C-alpha positions in Angstrom: 83.2 65.2 -31.1 86.5 63.8 -31.6 87.2 59.7 -32.3 86.6 58.7 -28.8 83.0 59.9 -29.5 82.8 58.2 -33.4 83.8 54.4 -31.2 81.1 54.9 -28.9 78.6 55.3 -31.2 80.0 52.1 -33.3 80.1 50.1 -30.2 76.7 50.9 -29.8 75.4 50.2 -33.1 76.5 47.1 -32.8 75.4 46.1 -29.8 71.8 46.6 -31.2 72.6 44.8 -33.7 73.8 41.8 -32.3 70.5 42.1 -30.5 68.5 42.1 -33.7 67.8 45.7 -33.9 69.7 46.7 -37.0 67.3 49.2 -38.4 68.8 51.3 -34.9 72.5 49.9 -35.2 71.9 51.6 -38.7 71.0 55.1 -37.2 74.4 54.7 -34.8 76.7 53.6 -37.0 75.6 56.3 -39.6 76.1 59.0 -36.7 79.8 57.7 -36.1 80.1 58.2 -39.7 79.0 61.7 -39.8 81.6 62.3 -36.1 84.3 60.9 -38.1 87.9 59.6 -36.9 90.9 59.2 -37.8 91.5 55.8 -37.5 91.5 53.9 -40.9 91.1 50.2 -38.7 88.0 51.6 -37.0 86.1 52.9 -40.3 86.7 50.1 -42.1 84.7 47.7 -38.9 82.3 50.8 -39.3 81.8 49.7 -42.9 82.0 46.5 -42.5 79.3 46.5 -39.8 77.1 48.8 -41.9 77.1 46.6 -44.9 76.0 43.6 -42.8 73.2 45.1 -41.6 72.1 46.9 -44.7 72.0 43.0 -46.5 69.7 41.9 -42.9 67.7 44.8 -43.7 67.5 43.6 -47.5 68.7 46.8 -48.8 71.5 45.3 -51.0 72.5 48.3 -52.6 73.6 49.8 -49.8 75.2 47.0 -48.3 77.3 46.9 -51.4 78.0 50.3 -51.7 79.5 49.8 -48.1 81.3 46.7 -48.5 83.4 48.2 -51.3 84.4 51.5 -49.0 85.4 48.4 -46.6 87.5 46.7 -49.6 89.1 50.2 -50.2 90.3 51.0 -47.1 91.6 47.5 -46.6 93.6 47.7 -50.3 94.8 50.7 -48.8 95.8 50.2 -45.3 97.5 47.0 -46.9 95.7 44.7 -44.9 95.5 40.9 -47.3 93.2 39.6 -44.2 90.8 43.0 -44.5 91.1 42.9 -48.5 89.7 39.0 -48.3 86.9 39.2 -45.7 85.3 42.2 -47.6 85.6 40.5 -50.6 83.6 37.5 -49.0 81.2 39.9 -48.0 80.7 41.4 -51.6 80.7 38.4 -53.1 77.6 37.2 -51.1 75.6 40.7 -51.7 76.4 40.1 -55.1 75.3 36.7 -55.4 72.0 37.7 -53.9 71.6 40.1 -56.5 72.1 37.8 -58.9 75.4 39.1 -60.1 76.4 35.6 -60.0 79.8 36.2 -62.4 80.9 39.1 -59.8 79.8 37.1 -56.9 82.8 34.3 -58.5 85.0 36.7 -58.6 84.5 37.9 -55.1 85.2 34.6 -53.3 88.0 33.3 -55.5 89.4 36.3 -54.0 88.4 35.5 -50.4 89.5 32.0 -51.2 93.4 32.8 -52.8 94.0 35.1 -50.3 92.9 32.9 -47.2 95.3 30.1 -48.9 98.3 33.0 -49.0 97.7 32.9 -45.6 97.0 30.1 -44.5 93.6 30.6 -42.7 91.6 27.9 -42.8 88.9 28.9 -41.0 89.0 32.2 -43.7 89.3 29.4 -46.5 86.3 27.3 -45.1 83.9 30.0 -45.4 85.5 31.2 -49.0 85.0 27.4 -49.9 81.5 27.7 -48.6 80.4 30.9 -50.2 81.4 29.4 -53.5 79.1 26.6 -53.3 76.3 29.3 -52.6 77.3 31.1 -55.3 77.0 28.2 -58.2 74.2 26.3 -56.5 72.3 29.9 -56.3 73.1 30.3 -60.0 72.2 26.8 -60.8 68.8 27.6 -59.6 68.5 30.4 -61.2 69.5 28.9 -64.7 67.0 26.2 -64.1 64.1 28.4 -63.5 63.6 28.1 -67.5 62.9 24.6 -69.0 62.7 21.1 -67.5 62.4 21.6 -63.4 62.7 18.2 -62.3 65.5 17.3 -60.7 68.0 15.7 -62.9 66.5 16.6 -65.6 68.3 19.9 -65.7 70.0 21.4 -68.9 74.0 20.9 -68.9 74.4 24.2 -68.4 72.2 24.0 -64.8 74.4 20.8 -64.0 77.0 22.5 -64.4 76.9 24.8 -61.9 75.5 22.3 -59.5 78.2 20.0 -59.9 80.7 23.0 -58.8 78.5 23.8 -56.3 79.2 19.9 -55.1 82.7 20.6 -55.5 83.5 23.4 -53.4 80.1 21.9 -50.6 82.9 18.4 -50.9 86.1 20.3 -50.1 84.4 22.8 -47.3 83.0 19.6 -45.5 86.7 18.1 -45.6 88.2 21.3 -43.9 85.7 21.3 -41.4 86.2 17.7 -40.5 90.1 18.9 -40.2 89.2 21.5 -37.9 86.5 19.1 -36.3 83.4 22.0 -36.3 80.3 20.4 -36.1 78.2 22.8 -37.0 79.9 24.0 -39.9 79.6 20.0 -41.2 75.9 19.9 -40.5 75.9 22.8 -43.2 77.9 21.7 -45.5 75.8 18.1 -45.3 72.7 20.0 -45.6 73.8 21.9 -48.6 75.3 18.4 -50.2 72.2 16.7 -49.8 70.2 19.5 -51.9 72.5 19.6 -54.5 72.2 15.9 -54.6 68.7 16.3 -54.7 68.6 18.2 -57.5 71.0 16.7 -60.0 68.7 13.6 -59.3 71.2 11.5 -57.2 68.2 10.9 -54.4 70.5 8.0 -52.7 73.0 10.2 -52.1 70.8 13.0 -51.0 69.8 11.2 -48.2 72.3 9.9 -46.7 73.9 13.7 -46.7 70.7 14.6 -45.4 70.6 12.0 -42.5 73.6 13.0 -41.6 72.3 16.4 -41.0 69.7 15.5 -39.1 71.8 13.6 -36.8 74.2 16.9 -36.5 71.0 18.8 -36.0 69.9 16.9 -33.0 73.2 17.2 -31.5 72.9 20.6 -30.7 68.8 20.9 -30.5 68.9 22.5 -33.2 64.8 22.4 -33.8 64.9 24.3 -36.9 67.6 22.7 -39.1 65.7 19.2 -37.7 62.9 20.4 -39.7 64.7 20.9 -42.5 66.5 17.6 -42.6 62.8 16.0 -42.2 61.9 18.0 -45.1 64.3 17.7 -47.3 64.5 13.6 -46.6 60.7 13.4 -47.3 61.1 15.4 -50.8 63.9 12.4 -51.4 62.1 9.8 -50.5 59.0 10.7 -52.8 61.3 10.1 -55.8 62.4 7.0 -54.9 58.8 5.6 -54.8 59.0 5.5 -50.6 56.0 7.0 -49.9 55.4 5.6 -46.6 58.8 7.0 -45.1 58.0 10.5 -46.9 54.6 10.6 -45.2 56.9 9.9 -41.8 58.9 12.6 -42.5 57.0 15.1 -43.6 54.6 14.0 -39.9 58.0 14.9 -38.4 58.0 18.2 -40.0 54.6 19.2 -39.1 55.5 18.0 -35.8 58.5 20.5 -35.7 56.9 23.4 -37.0 53.5 23.2 -34.7 56.9 23.7 -31.7 58.4 26.3 -34.1 55.3 28.4 -34.1 55.9 28.5 -37.9 52.2 28.6 -39.7 53.3 28.8 -42.9 55.7 25.9 -42.8 53.2 24.2 -40.9 50.8 24.8 -44.4 53.5 23.3 -46.4 54.1 20.4 -44.4 49.9 19.8 -44.9 49.9 20.1 -48.1 52.5 17.4 -49.0 51.1 15.3 -46.6 48.0 15.2 -48.8 50.0 15.0 -52.1 51.9 12.0 -50.8 48.4 10.3 -49.5 46.8 11.2 -52.5 49.8 8.9 -54.3 48.9 6.3 -51.5 45.5 6.4 -52.3 44.3 7.3 -48.8 42.2 9.7 -50.0 40.4 10.2 -46.5 43.7 11.1 -45.0 44.5 13.4 -48.4 41.4 15.7 -47.9 42.0 16.0 -43.8 45.8 16.9 -44.8 44.1 19.6 -47.2 42.0 20.7 -45.3 44.5 22.0 -42.8 46.3 23.6 -45.7 43.2 25.8 -46.8 43.0 26.7 -43.5 46.5 28.0 -42.7 45.9 29.9 -46.4 43.3 31.4 -45.4 44.4 32.5 -42.3 47.5 34.0 -44.3 45.3 35.3 -47.1 47.8 33.2 -49.9 45.4 33.0 -52.6 47.8 31.2 -54.2 48.1 28.5 -51.3 44.0 28.5 -51.3 44.2 27.5 -55.2 46.3 25.0 -54.7 44.3 23.3 -52.1 41.0 23.6 -53.4 42.3 21.6 -56.6 43.8 19.0 -54.7 40.4 19.1 -52.3 38.5 18.9 -55.8 40.3 15.7 -57.1 40.5 13.7 -54.2 36.4 14.5 -53.2 36.3 13.4 -57.0 38.3 10.1 -56.4 35.8 9.1 -53.6 32.7 10.1 -55.9 31.4 13.2 -53.9 31.2 14.9 -56.7 28.7 17.8 -55.1 32.1 18.4 -52.8 34.3 18.1 -55.7 32.3 20.6 -58.1 32.2 22.6 -54.7 36.1 23.1 -54.8 36.3 23.3 -57.7 34.4 26.3 -58.8 36.2 27.9 -55.8 39.6 27.2 -57.2 38.4 28.5 -60.4 37.5 31.7 -58.7 40.6 32.1 -56.8 42.7 31.9 -60.1 40.5 34.3 -61.7 40.4 36.8 -58.8 44.4 36.5 -58.4 45.0 37.6 -62.2 42.4 40.4 -61.5 44.0 41.8 -58.3 47.4 41.4 -59.8 46.5 43.1 -63.0 48.7 40.0 -64.8 47.5 37.0 -66.7 47.2 35.0 -63.7 47.9 31.3 -63.8 46.8 29.7 -67.2 47.7 26.4 -66.3 45.5 26.3 -63.2 42.5 27.9 -64.6 42.4 25.7 -67.5 42.8 22.4 -64.9 39.8 24.5 -62.8 38.0 24.7 -66.2 38.4 21.2 -67.1 37.4 19.5 -63.9 34.3 21.9 -63.5 33.1 20.9 -67.3 33.8 16.6 -66.5 32.2 17.1 -62.7 29.2 18.9 -64.5 28.8 15.9 -67.1 28.9 13.6 -64.0 26.3 15.1 -62.1 23.6 15.2 -65.1 24.3 19.5 -65.3 23.8 21.9 -68.2 26.6 23.5 -69.4 26.7 27.1 -67.5 28.2 30.4 -69.3 31.1 30.6 -67.6 31.5 27.2 -69.3 31.2 28.4 -73.0 33.2 31.3 -72.3 36.3 29.4 -70.9 36.0 25.9 -72.6 38.5 26.9 -75.5 40.7 27.9 -72.5 42.6 24.2 -72.0 43.0 23.7 -75.6 44.2 28.0 -76.5 47.0 27.5 -73.7 48.2 24.3 -75.5 47.7 25.4 -79.2 48.8 29.3 -79.1 52.0 29.9 -79.3 51.6 33.6 -80.5 50.3 36.5 -78.4 47.7 37.8 -79.6 49.0 41.4 -79.7 51.7 40.0 -82.0 48.4 38.7 -84.7 48.2 43.0 -85.2 51.4 43.6 -86.4 51.6 45.2 -89.5 55.3 44.8 -89.7 54.5 40.6 -90.9 51.7 40.3 -93.7 52.5 37.0 -94.4 49.9 34.0 -94.3 50.4 31.3 -92.0 51.4 29.0 -94.6 54.0 31.6 -96.2 55.0 31.9 -92.5 55.5 28.3 -91.9 57.4 27.7 -95.4 59.4 30.7 -94.5 63.2 29.5 -94.0 66.0 31.2 -91.3 67.5 33.0 -93.7 64.4 35.2 -95.0 63.7 35.3 -91.2 67.1 36.8 -90.3 67.0 38.8 -93.5 63.6 40.3 -92.9 64.4 40.8 -88.8 68.0 42.9 -89.6 65.6 45.2 -92.5 63.1 45.6 -89.4 66.6 46.1 -87.0 68.5 48.3 -89.2 65.5 50.5 -89.8 65.9 51.6 -85.5 69.4 52.2 -86.2 68.9 54.5 -88.6 66.2 56.4 -87.0 69.2 57.3 -84.0 71.5 58.7 -86.7 72.4 62.1 -86.8 72.4 63.7 -90.2 75.4 66.9 -90.6 74.8 69.5 -92.8 77.7 70.1 -94.2 78.8 72.3 -97.4 80.1 69.5 -100.0 83.8 71.3 -100.6 84.7 69.0 -97.1 88.4 69.6 -98.7 88.1 73.1 -98.6 89.6 73.6 -101.8 90.0 77.3 -103.2 87.5 77.6 -105.9 88.1 78.9 -109.3 86.3 82.5 -110.0 84.1 82.8 -112.4 83.6 85.5 -115.1 80.3 87.0 -113.4 77.3 86.2 -112.0 74.0 86.3 -113.9 72.0 89.9 -112.2 68.3 90.1 -113.0 67.8 93.6 -114.6 64.3 95.4 -114.0 63.1 94.2 -117.2 63.1 90.7 -115.6 65.9 89.6 -118.4 69.2 88.0 -117.6 72.6 89.5 -118.5 76.1 87.1 -118.2 79.1 88.1 -119.8 80.1 84.1 -119.9 76.7 83.1 -121.3 74.5 83.9 -124.3 71.5 82.5 -123.4 70.8 84.0 -119.7 72.0 80.5 -117.9 75.5 80.4 -115.8 77.4 77.9 -117.6 80.8 76.1 -115.4 84.1 76.8 -116.0 86.1 74.6 -117.3 87.6 73.5 -114.0 84.4 72.6 -112.9 84.0 75.1 -109.9 80.6 76.7 -109.6 80.2 80.2 -111.4 80.6 82.9 -108.0 82.3 86.4 -107.8 85.8 86.3 -106.6 85.2 88.5 -103.8 82.7 85.0 -102.5 85.9 82.9 -102.4 86.9 84.0 -99.1 83.3 84.7 -97.2 82.7 80.4 -98.1 86.1 79.6 -97.1 85.7 81.1 -93.6 81.7 79.6 -93.2 83.1 76.2 -94.0 85.8 76.4 -91.4 83.2 77.9 -88.8 81.1 74.7 -89.6 83.9 72.4 -89.2 85.2 73.8 -85.6 81.8 73.5 -85.0 81.4 69.7 -85.8 85.2 69.0 -83.8 83.7 71.1 -80.8 80.4 68.9 -80.4 82.4 65.7 -81.4 85.1 66.5 -78.7 82.5 67.3 -76.2 80.3 64.2 -76.8 83.2 61.9 -76.7 85.1 63.7 -73.8 82.0 62.7 -71.5 81.9 59.4 -72.4 85.8 59.5 -71.2 84.8 61.4 -68.6 82.3 58.5 -67.6 84.9 56.2 -67.6 87.4 57.8 -65.3 88.0 56.2 -62.3 87.5 58.6 -59.0 89.3 59.2 -56.4 88.4 57.5 -53.2 85.7 59.2 -50.6 85.7 57.8 -47.5 82.9 59.2 -45.6 83.7 59.3 -41.9 87.4 59.6 -42.3 89.1 63.4 -41.1 91.9 64.5 -42.9 90.9 62.0 -45.7 93.4 63.8 -48.6 96.3 63.9 -46.1 96.1 60.4 -45.2 95.6 59.0 -48.4 98.2 60.9 -49.9 100.6 59.7 -47.2 99.6 56.2 -47.3 99.9 56.1 -51.3 103.3 57.4 -51.3 104.3 54.8 -48.8 103.2 52.0 -50.9 104.3 53.9 -54.4 107.7 51.7 -54.2 106.6 48.3 -53.2 103.3 48.0 -55.1 103.3 46.0 -57.6 102.0 46.6 -61.3 98.4 44.4 -61.9 99.4 41.1 -63.3 97.5 39.2 -65.9 95.7 37.5 -63.4 94.0 40.8 -63.0 93.2 41.8 -65.9 92.0 38.7 -65.9 89.2 39.0 -63.7 89.0 42.5 -64.4 87.5 41.3 -68.0 85.2 38.6 -66.5 83.6 41.2 -63.9 82.9 43.7 -66.6 82.2 40.6 -69.3 78.5 40.5 -66.9 77.8 44.0 -67.5 76.5 43.6 -70.9 73.8 41.1 -69.5 72.5 43.8 -67.2 71.4 45.7 -70.3 69.3 42.5 -71.5 65.6 42.4 -71.1 64.4 39.1 -69.1 61.3 37.2 -70.2 57.6 38.5 -69.1 56.6 36.7 -66.7 53.0 35.7 -68.1 52.1 33.5 -65.1 55.0 30.3 -65.7 56.8 31.2 -63.3 55.5 30.5 -59.9 53.8 33.1 -57.6 54.6 34.0 -54.1 53.0 31.5 -51.8 54.2 31.1 -48.4 52.0 27.8 -47.7 53.1 26.1 -50.4 56.5 24.8 -51.5 58.6 26.8 -54.3 58.5 23.6 -56.7 55.4 22.5 -55.7 53.7 19.1 -57.2 50.3 21.0 -59.1 52.0 21.7 -62.2 53.6 18.2 -62.7 50.9 16.2 -61.4 49.1 17.9 -63.8 50.2 16.7 -66.4 49.6 13.2 -66.0 46.2 14.1 -65.5 45.3 16.7 -68.4 45.4 13.4 -70.7 42.1 10.9 -69.1 41.7 13.5 -66.4 38.8 11.3 -65.1 40.8 7.7 -64.6 43.6 9.6 -63.2 41.8 11.2 -60.7 41.6 8.2 -58.8 44.9 6.3 -59.7 48.3 7.6 -60.3 50.8 5.4 -61.8 53.5 5.0 -59.0 56.0 5.1 -61.8 55.4 8.1 -63.3 54.6 9.5 -59.4 58.2 9.3 -59.0 58.7 12.0 -61.9 55.8 13.9 -61.1 55.9 15.5 -57.5 58.7 18.1 -57.2 58.5 19.0 -53.9 61.1 22.1 -53.0 64.3 21.7 -50.6 64.7 23.5 -47.3 68.3 25.6 -47.8 70.4 25.2 -44.9 70.4 28.7 -42.9 74.0 30.5 -43.4 76.7 30.7 -40.5 75.7 32.3 -37.2 78.2 34.7 -38.3 77.2 37.5 -40.6 77.0 36.7 -44.1 79.3 33.8 -43.8 82.4 35.9 -45.0 84.5 36.2 -42.4 82.9 39.3 -41.2 84.5 42.1 -39.1 81.4 41.4 -35.9 82.7 42.2 -32.7 86.1 43.9 -34.7 85.2 47.2 -32.9 85.0 45.5 -29.5 88.2 44.1 -30.3 89.7 47.6 -31.5 88.9 49.0 -28.2 90.1 46.2 -25.9 93.8 46.2 -28.3 93.8 50.1 -26.8 93.3 49.0 -23.5 
């Protein structure tokens, strides 16, 4: 087979990927690589397409591997535009893998090269990608700690502000280029970011612009996202009627699109909105619809949320029998979910369900059940327990509660360092080396005592049967043993040095950079050698910017070795019928103090900060990964040859 066969296979793979069958497209691209080609540009296009296909299939390690190969080929050819596009693809892949620092490095390289080449389209994509990376990093950092919009930490706000800067720059550039579709995406992302920052009025302005552009193009999915985001923003402004209208349009569009999960999310949001409006019959109607779809999609988390909301709504209408039914179901679902997933489960949900059950049974005059007696302490335990039970059985710290509370910071760190130092000592290796480390010649002694048959000792240098050192302090040994000891010491030291050299050489080998291996490139050695010789005279040495970028990328490698916090159920579980950041946990905070009163009445001012619906993220541009990929480059190569 020759290069033309490789190109034909690549063209078929490209056609299949465009048709949406990425798995079959990958098979053709892999076959093209097995066939091989001498054309570096064709190979670069295949690498890029393979990276994109694996990205859409969710195999991000493979995607990163091929985008790195594409970057290597582009640098080998001196193709600056190719380097920029490959860097953009790498940045997007690293973003979804959670490696935000490396992603920022790649996207900044994409931006700088595009500006250098005066490529406005590439510059716009780079700005958009940088906004996405900072937005994703902000949301990632904001998972722990306060999660209400506008209440994030300074670190999270810094990331979101950077995202706003890049999205705004992208919007200005797209307005210059008169690209309305790209303007819509920028407006949607600006609205989402301002929402997280707590700037709800600005968020509404951008989402309205997004909605108008979506209607221009007849993009129903974008319209649905805009209405959902507008409803979320109006909730935080206390404009519940307006929010309900947007959620109803979201529900209508989700039904037109046939998206059952989004339809359930809209029903859930509508149910909670009518609860805030104290229209409990309407709230019950939408929560029942949400429950039906959650059961259809086997979404246990969604079922639990629906049952919890229905229990509260029925309790507010004094229908305590149905409230008891749904509160019991909520508790059963929470326990079942915990058992099936072999984890602690939703402790907050279980505590809330138990409190609801206890209060409703009291209202109905029913005696407490065994379940009540077993779990009656759960609400108090969730609030008061600050340590795991396993920690209480540790033998490391045998101090009383009073001693623990009185322990100051210095004592704590001293104790910690003591136990950690022991762990370090356990990893040390001991070397048995003769005490004569300097390998100095030893002074010969007069004679070594020998034992006769009768058991008595004799020595020419001792009168009491024991050996005595000489004046020089050396041990009493025969002169004939000196060369042997010296040889033994030399052998030990040689073995020690060889062992150290072997261990250190392996560490050095791990840090060596291997020569590029480009699968699918025929005559690889000759082509790469010719290109390297041609570029040796004109290639400048790396500048300070290169080393700064290298240090930033390498600096995040240590983060990969850190252990993440255990998922104790506080982080949200996957639930397709419930928004990622739903009303559940925040509304419950206001009900935990005076549960009975707040079932029927929710303070309007407090509710502004008690509902935290999720934002619908903007879809990426239609081109693969929105990074300026080489979609269609194989086809363009064929046209160029003709």
